[in-house]
C-alpha positions in Angstrom: 29.4 19.2 -45.9 30.4 21.4 -43.6 29.1 24.7 -42.3 30.2 27.9 -40.2 28.7 29.7 -37.4 26.1 32.1 -38.2 28.1 35.6 -38.1 25.6 38.6 -36.6 26.1 41.8 -38.2 24.7 45.2 -38.6 24.2 47.0 -41.7 23.3 50.8 -41.5 23.4 51.9 -45.2 20.9 54.9 -44.6 20.1 57.6 -41.9 16.5 57.6 -42.1 14.4 55.5 -39.4 13.5 52.4 -40.3 9.6 51.6 -41.3 7.1 51.5 -38.7 7.0 47.5 -38.8 9.8 46.7 -37.7 8.7 42.6 -37.0 10.6 40.2 -39.7 8.6 37.1 -41.0 8.6 33.5 -39.0 8.9 30.2 -40.9 9.2 26.9 -39.5 9.4 23.9 -41.9 7.0 20.6 -41.6 9.0 18.3 -44.2 11.3 17.0 -45.2 12.8 16.8 -41.5 16.3 17.3 -40.7 19.2 14.4 -42.1 16.1 13.2 -44.4 17.2 10.6 -47.4 15.7 12.4 -50.7 15.3 11.2 -54.3 12.9 11.5 -56.9 10.2 14.5 -56.6 10.3 15.8 -52.9 7.4 18.5 -51.6 9.2 20.9 -49.5 6.5 22.2 -46.7 6.8 24.7 -43.9 4.7 27.8 -42.8 5.3 31.2 -42.7 3.7 34.4 -40.8 3.9 38.2 -40.0 2.3 40.2 -38.0 1.5 42.2 -41.3 1.5 40.2 -44.5 4.1 38.5 -45.7 5.4 39.9 -49.3 7.4 36.9 -50.7 9.7 33.5 -49.4 12.6 31.9 -51.2 13.8 28.7 -50.6 17.5 28.4 -50.3 19.6 25.0 -51.1 23.5 25.5 -50.4 23.3 28.8 -50.0 21.9 29.9 -53.4 18.2 29.7 -54.4 16.6 29.0 -58.1 14.2 31.1 -59.9 11.7 28.5 -59.6 12.5 28.1 -55.7 11.0 32.2 -55.2 7.5 32.2 -53.9 4.9 35.3 -53.7 3.6 35.8 -50.3 -0.4 34.7 -49.8 -2.8 35.1 -46.3 -2.5 31.2 -45.7 0.5 30.5 -43.2 0.9 26.8 -45.3 3.1 27.1 -48.3 4.4 24.0 -50.6 7.1 24.0 -53.4 8.2 20.2 -55.2 12.0 20.1 -55.4 13.1 17.2 -58.5 15.9 16.0 -56.1 17.0 14.0 -59.3 18.1 17.5 -61.1 20.8 17.8 -58.9 23.6 15.8 -57.9 23.5 13.1 -55.7 24.9 15.0 -51.8 24.4 16.8 -48.5 22.0 20.0 -49.1 21.3 22.5 -46.4 18.0 24.2 -46.3 16.6 27.1 -45.9 14.0 29.9 -45.8 14.2 33.4 -46.1 10.8 35.3 -46.5 10.3 39.3 -46.2 7.4 41.6 -45.7 6.2 44.6 -47.7 8.4 46.6 -45.0 11.3 44.7 -46.5 12.1 42.8 -43.4 13.5 39.8 -44.0 13.0 36.3 -41.7 15.3 33.5 -41.8 14.4 29.6 -40.7 17.1 27.8 -39.0 19.0 25.4 -41.5 19.5 21.8 -41.8 20.7 18.8 -44.0 19.1 16.5 -46.0 20.9 14.4 -48.5 20.2 14.0 -52.0 20.3 10.1 -52.8 19.3 9.3 -56.6 22.0 7.1 -57.5 22.8 4.9 -54.4 26.2 3.1 -56.7 28.0 6.8 -56.2 30.9 6.5 -53.3 30.1 9.2 -51.3 33.0 11.5 -48.8 32.4 10.5 -45.4 34.7 13.7 -44.2 33.0 17.6 -44.1 35.1 20.3 -44.4 35.6 22.9 -42.1 34.1 26.3 -42.3 34.8 29.3 -40.8 34.8 33.1 -40.9 37.2 35.5 -41.3 36.4 38.8 -42.1 34.1 40.7 -40.4 34.4 40.4 -37.1 31.7 38.9 -35.1 29.4 41.9 -34.1 30.8 44.5 -36.9 28.5 47.0 -38.2 28.8 47.3 -41.6 27.9 50.1 -44.1 28.2 50.6 -48.6 29.5 47.2 -49.8 31.6 44.5 -47.6 33.1 41.5 -49.1 32.7 38.9 -46.7 35.7 36.2 -46.3 35.9 32.6 -45.3 37.8 29.5 -45.6 36.6 26.4 -46.2 39.0 23.0 -45.7 37.9 19.8 -47.2 40.4 16.5 -46.7 37.7 14.2 -48.1 38.3 15.4 -51.6 
């Protein structure tokens, strides 16, 4: 698995001033640990905190979030979600959290890699793809709908 460096851009679609609450939720993973080998049913544990209140939390696997990985916010900072890895192909998965507060502020966790291995007889691809952004340029200010461009090169396939 390869990953690109993060790309920081500004999105400005409205001239209205932002709401008073400008502090996004913060979060951290409790388990699993980065580079863990997972199989069967696994409990994903994490903590989410906001200065006002957490509205919702989503867990992302390789950049997408299945509907069952969306959680409503609550007063407690501890969250848990069961992931049945047997419903996914063996391989490398990037886990990330994103959380929103009632003012629409979004926070995200650093992403990390885990390895799903339910069928150990499958041969593994040992060469990670190269991923890099081609557009927009880092530091760009974006408005309206913007097409994101990146390149993925995988010699191991």
